[in-house]
C-alpha positions in Angstrom: 16.1 1.0 9.0 18.8 -1.3 7.5 21.6 -0.4 9.9 21.8 1.7 13.0 25.5 2.5 13.7 24.6 5.3 16.2 22.3 3.1 18.2 19.3 5.4 17.9 16.0 4.2 19.4 13.0 4.1 17.1 9.4 3.9 18.3 6.5 3.4 15.9 3.6 5.5 17.0 0.2 6.1 15.5 0.6 9.2 13.2 -2.2 11.2 14.8 -0.5 11.0 18.3 2.9 12.3 17.1 2.3 16.0 17.5 1.1 15.4 21.1 4.2 13.5 22.1 6.7 15.8 20.2 7.9 17.5 23.5 8.8 14.0 24.8 11.1 12.9 21.9 14.3 14.2 20.4 12.9 14.0 16.8 9.8 12.8 15.0 8.6 12.3 11.4 5.1 13.9 11.1 2.7 13.8 8.2 2.0 17.3 7.0 -1.7 17.0 7.6 -1.2 16.1 11.3 1.5 18.8 11.7 -0.9 21.4 10.3 -3.8 20.2 12.5 -1.5 20.5 15.5 -0.7 24.2 14.7 2.8 23.4 13.6 4.3 25.3 10.6 6.1 22.8 8.6 8.0 25.3 6.5 9.6 26.8 9.6 9.3 24.1 12.3 10.5 21.1 10.2 14.2 20.1 10.0 13.5 18.8 6.5 10.6 18.7 4.1 9.9 16.4 1.1 10.2 18.2 -2.2 7.9 18.2 -5.2 9.9 15.2 -6.5 8.9 13.0 -3.6 7.5 9.6 -4.5 4.9 10.0 -1.7 2.3 12.1 -3.5 -1.5 11.9 -3.7 -3.0 10.8 -7.0 -6.4 11.3 -8.4 -7.5 7.9 -9.8 -10.7 6.6 -11.2 -12.0 3.2 -12.3 -11.6 2.6 -16.0 -15.4 2.7 -16.4 -15.7 6.3 -15.0 -12.3 7.9 -15.8 -14.0 10.0 -18.6 -16.9 11.0 -16.4 -17.4 14.7 -16.7 -17.3 15.1 -12.9 -14.0 13.3 -12.7 -12.6 15.3 -15.5 -13.8 18.6 -13.9 -12.1 17.6 -10.6 -8.9 16.9 -12.5 -9.0 20.2 -14.3 -9.8 22.1 -11.0 -6.9 20.4 -9.2 -4.5 21.6 -11.8 -6.0 25.1 -12.1 -4.0 28.2 -11.3 -6.8 29.3 -8.9 -6.3 26.1 -6.8 -2.5 26.4 -7.0 -2.8 29.9 -5.7 -5.2 28.9 -2.9 -2.9 26.1 -1.8 0.2 28.4 -1.8 -1.6 31.0 0.2 -3.3 28.7 2.7 -0.4 26.3 3.3 2.6 28.6 2.8 4.7 26.0 1.0 3.8 23.1 3.4 1.6 21.5 0.7 2.7 21.3 -2.9 -0.1 21.6 -5.5 -0.8 19.3 -8.4 1.5 19.7 -11.4 
């Protein structure tokens, strides 16, 4: 936070505890995995969600010596498959964005 003209109070809390303390605060930023584990529905419970263009995405990476390993390539292919995209869409109802 560079400036705080409204005098808001911020408290850094361990991410896993945020869903439990949510009733005690006015607002919170919760990672999707913790929100889902707590039974929250990010698509409807959140005030805002990161979009597909968010810089905070997960990457599949490999060491240079195994990047062409057939198992790594199979995982990369699976993560981009329509079947996995359909599964993610159905399971997470828009709260998780599948690989491009």
